[in-house]
C-alpha positions, -999 to 999 in steps of 0.1 A, spaced: 595 -363 625 624 -388 620 627 -418 598 652 -446 605 664 -477 587 638 -501 602 610 -479 588 627 -478 555 629 -516 554 592 -519 561 585 -494 533 605 -515 508 581 -544 513 552 -523 500 542 -516 464 566 -540 448 544 -557 423 561 -561 389 546 -544 359 521 -564 341 522 -547 307 559 -546 301 566 -562 267 580 -597 269 613 -604 252 612 -628 223 638 -654 215 672 -643 200 708 -642 205 714 -642 243 741 -616 238 715 -591 228 696 -596 260 721 -576 281 717 -539 289 744 -517 303 729 -491 327 745 -463 346 724 -445 373 729 -416 396 724 -418 434 690 -401 434 673 -431 417 696 -458 431 674 -470 459 644 -475 437 665 -490 409 681 -516 431 646 -529 440 632 -527 405 661 -541 385 658 -578 398 620 -576 391 627 -564 356 653 -592 349 629 -618 362 601 -605 341 619 -600 308 650 -622 309 671 -592 301 703 -590 322 712 -556 336 748 -547 340 747 -517 363 772 -490 373 767 -459 394 779 -422 392 769 -387 400 746 -367 377 770 -338 373 804 -325 384 839 -333 373 846 -364 394 860 -392 374 830 -414 382 804 -389 373 781 -399 345 789 -370 321 826 -375 325 823 -413 319 803 -408 287 828 -382 275 856 -407 281 839 -431 258 825 -456 283 797 -476 268 762 -477 283 728 -483 268 706 -465 294 715 -435 316 694 -423 346 703 -389 361 690 -354 368 669 -339 340 692 -309 336 723 -332 331 704 -354 307 694 -324 287 731 -314 285 740 -349 274 713 -347 247 726 -314 235 762 -327 234 751 -357 213 757 -383 240 720 -391 245 693 -395 219 671 -365 224 639 -384 214 645 -410 241 643 -387 271 617 -395 297 611 -381 332 609 -408 360 607 -392 394 608 -360 413 631 -359 443 633 -334 472 663 -325 494 665 -336 530 688 -334 559 706 -362 579 722 -362 613 742 -389 630 722 -416 649 721 -408 686 726 -371 682 698 -345 688 676 -341 658 673 -304 648 639 -289 639 640 -276 603 603 -275 598 601 -237 591 623 -213 571 635 -195 603 643 -228 622 661 -241 591 684 -210 590 690 -213 628 702 -249 623 725 -239 595 741 -212 616 744 -234 647 760 -264 629 797 -269 633 800 -286 599 778 -290 569 780 -314 540 763 -313 506 765 -335 475 786 -330 444 755 -333 422 724 -313 415 711 -308 451 745 -297 464 750 -273 435 717 -257 442 725 -253 479 760 -239 475 755 -217 444 718 -206 448 701 -211 481 728 -203 506 740 -172 487 704 -161 482 697 -163 520 728 -142 525 745 -170 544 772 -182 521 800 -161 536 791 -175 570 786 -211 559 814 -216 534 842 -221 559 824 -249 576 808 -265 545 822 -295 526 813 -307 491 812 -345 493 825 -363 462 820 -400 452 801 -411 482 768 -405 499 766 -374 522 748 -395 548 777 -419 549 800 -391 559 775 -380 585 773 -415 599 811 -416 603 808 -384 624 829 -364 599 801 -339 593 774 -328 618 746 -322 593 743 -333 557 720 -325 527 712 -347 498 682 -362 479 659 -379 504 661 -411 485 699 -411 489 697 -404 527 671 -430 537 691 -462 529 722 -453 549 727 -469 583 739 -449 613 719 -417 605 685 -402 613 665 -385 586 657 -350 601 632 -342 574 630 -323 541 641 -287 539 612 -262 541 591 -258 510 600 -222 507 637 -232 502 632 -266 485 644 -275 451 628 -305 435 650 -323 411 635 -344 383 654 -375 375 651 -387 339 663 -415 317 674 -419 281 692 -440 256 728 -432 248 739 -423 213 762 -453 211 737 -478 227 741 -513 214 707 -526 225 681 -499 218 651 -522 217 656 -536 252 666 -501 264 632 -489 254 616 -518 273 635 -509 305 625 -473 302 588 -482 298 590 -505 328 607 -478 351 580 -453 341 550 -476 343 522 -471 369 527 -506 383 561 -497 399 550 -463 412 544 -477 447 578 -492 450 594 -459 438 573 -438 463 585 -460 492 621 -450 486 613 -413 491 607 -403 455 576 -390 437 570 -410 406 562 -393 373 539 -420 358 537 -419 320 518 -450 313 545 -466 292 542 -446 261 539 -413 278 501 -408 277 484 -407 311 447 -411 314 427 -379 314 406 -373 344 370 -364 333 359 -330 345 393 -312 344 398 -288 359 384 -300 393 401 -274 415 416 -239 411 443 -232 386 474 -211 395 489 -186 371 526 -181 378 539 -147 368 576 -145 361 578 -108 370 570 -86 400 536 -73 412 523 -43 392 544 -48 361 529 -52 327 531 -90 327 514 -91 361 486 -67 350 480 -88 319 478 -119 339 454 -106 365 431 -91 339 431 -125 321 426 -146 352 389 -136 359 378 -143 323 398 -175 319 383 -187 352 348 -181 338 358 -200 307 372 -231 324 347 -232 353 373 -229 382 389 -201 401 423 -188 390 448 -176 415 479 -155 406 513 -158 423 545 -140 414 579 -157 411 602 -130 399 639 -131 395 669 -141 374 652 -130 341 623 -155 344 646 -183 355 630 -187 389 595 -189 375 604 -213 348 621 -236 374 592 -233 397 568 -244 369 590 -274 360 591 -285 396 553 -285 399 532 -316 390 527 -318 353 489 -319 356 477 -286 342 470 -268 375 499 -244 370 502 -221 340 533 -199 333 527 -162 325 558 -145 312 576 -128 283 585 -161 267 608 -145 242 633 -130 246 633 -136 284 630 -174 282 654 -175 253 681 -157 271 678 -177 303 683 -208 283 712 -195 263 731 -175 289 714 -179 323 726 -214 333 690 -227 329 683 -264 336 657 -264 309 654 -259 271 625 -245 250 615 -281 245 605 -283 281 576 -258 276 545 -258 255 530 -225 245 492 -219 249 490 -184 235 511 -154 228 488 -124 230 510 -93 234 538 -83 211 559 -53 221 588 -33 205 616 -19 227 621 18 233 655 35 237 649 66 258 666 91 281 653 114 308 636 144 292 662 167 308 691 147 295 719 163 275 717 133 250 692 144 224 700 116 198 711 80 199 745 89 182 752 115 209 745 89 236 768 64 220 795 90 215 794 98 252 798 62 261 827 59 237 846 90 250 837 90 287 840 54 300 818 45 330 801 79 332 770 69 313 746 46 331 719 25 315 692 2 328 675 -29 312 655 -59 323 678 -89 327 676 -113 298 653 -91 278 656 -80 242 665 -45 256 694 -61 275 708 -77 244 701 -45 223 721 -23 247 751 -47 243 746 -50 205 746 -12 201 781 -11 216 794 -41 197 783 -28 163 796 7 171 830 -6 182 826 6 217 841 -16 245 814 -32 266 831 -21 298 826 16 289 790 14 298 777 12 334 748 -11 327 724 -21 354 702 -52 348 670 -54 369 646 -84 373 615 -66 362 605 -35 342 592 -12 370 627 -5 385 645 6 353 616 29 344 616 44 379 654 48 376 654 68 344 624 89 355 643 97 387 676 105 371 693 74 387 703 62 352 708 81 319 689 58 296 668 26 293 661 1 266 628 -15 275 594 -24 261 575 6 249 540 -5 260 548 -6 297 566 27 295 535 48 287 531 57 324 563 77 325 560 93 291 562 128 305 596 120 320 612 107 288 628 117 256 626 88 232 657 83 210 646 53 189 620 26 186 635 -9 180 613 -17 150 613 -15 112 584 9 115 577 40 135 553 37 164 521 58 164 524 67 201 561 76 203 577 105 184 608 86 177 628 74 147 632 37 140 665 22 151 678 22 115 669 59 111 684 68 145 717 50 136 719 63 100 743 92 109 768 68 125 771 46 94 766 15 116 739 -10 108 724 -25 139 701 -56 136 666 -50 149 659 -74 177 623 -84 184 609 -71 217 590 -89 243 564 -115 234 541 -121 264 517 -148 269 509 -181 287 523 -216 286 526 -249 304 553 -276 306 558 -298 275 555 -328 298 520 -318 307 510 -314 271 525 -348 263 508 -366 291 475 -347 290 467 -334 255 430 -331 262 437 -311 293 460 -288 274 434 -283 248 409 -274 275 432 -247 288 439 -233 253 402 -231 246 397 -213 279 421 -186 268 405 -184 233 370 -180 248 383 -154 273 398 -133 246 365 -133 227 349 -114 256 345 -78 245 346 -65 281 380 -81 286 392 -67 252 381 -32 263 400 -35 296 431 -47 278 429 -18 253 425 7 280 456 -6 297 475 -8 264 479 -45 268 477 -69 239 448 -93 235 455 -113 204 445 -150 200 475 -167 184 469 -203 195 493 -231 205 507 -240 170 515 -204 159 528 -196 193 552 -225 191 564 -214 156 570 -178 168 589 -189 199 612 -212 180 618 -186 152 626 -159 177 648 -182 198 671 -187 167 675 -149 164 686 -147 200 709 -176 196 728 -157 170 735 -128 193 734 -141 228 771 -143 231 771 -107 239 755 -114 273 786 -133 283 803 -99 287 802 -88 323 777 -61 330 
């Protein structure tokens, strides 16, 4: 399917009613009735329609400038704010807005999501329109293209640093690819300088001289959320809040949708109306690890009982990879309506992806339903290993660089502990050949099969290979009843080095914070579903048999635990900057 400019112009005539509940501006100094706004390209088409409506409605004059959400171009929004340019309101990708809030350039309490935007492809008008409707056809088009363009902002970064390398195509595509700076990719396509170009659909549609070939396939799509906030040096914060309420109001959603964006309607103050009867369709549990692992087994056991409690079927899907980064991003890209629940080891995995994994999210982007399984890490070697104690293992790493091989789960407490053992013991990080896997099954299989010398991993999921292991230490302040192993402090005592005890995996379930904010009643329904499920003695028996935790902690205590543990990992996460 193609979409051209005449169709776009028709769409722009739809859904353009001004908001009826935006606060009117009272009398005052006219100088205070001006707002300086800077917006990125993803929201520009919608903004250019809504801005005149807002000015007419409120009498507030908007002084608008434009720039990219990210990148080092002189006109990018982050660069302009760092240079001291003055704006009251910024509109850009959520990840960039979060960065600006963390750096103190945007008021953290003012952030609000506006729209979700998908990536599409453009070709020059008059040329053949390639079919990119399936993953295979999409890849064929990439390979056949003589030149490819992508944006210098969020969508282009995703394509060039994530998708193309993940598809194994970057080496092939890089020589014919171009990063387009300070102009629309579709504009370059329209000039004939690039054969095919990728950018947010809303940035493609307004450009003359191109044909919209369609969105990239769902399997490879990355939905970017564009958000708004008030700058730290804003002069007119009152009117800035009025503008943000207007842009996120239900009345303008139709206009926004006509530009190729999906509105995130917040109802002005961030509370959307709760639909009676939630949930009305199946709920999906998104597992951040592979099939068969401990988190997966926990989730599948819980799914049947939670389904009974909430009155709707629960399906389970797995989105493993990058130390829970992929699953977290997948969750944040879903509608914030309660029909997707994240099942993961929230801490330390989520903590470390935030701190060292180039995550676009923060812990503030998630709300925690229940942490039900708390697990210490185990340091262990193969039962036939020559390393009979932890000091002997460390001594070998010290004196025989690169000969000792270890395995951990990427971003886990075990990953950090392996690094911390070397740091505290004065052993260069590069002495250890450390392999970081994306789920727990692979490192366990590796040590059982003599592929690696040792593992640092959760003890509960390691029960199945007990006969293949010699435990060297339990990362805890107390010995564990099922493992004949000293505590970490006891194991390290002969060395004279004091190693901090890092908490192990904390597994459970959560949603997005945006969902909890918009639908607090729905959030409570889900939480109650987990509480009721964990009251079922049949479920508890199954969990005990599988050595899986079944504790009801609740949202508030889970929130406290997550934030407390996050601070611990913040103190030591610098070690993960050292190359494995």
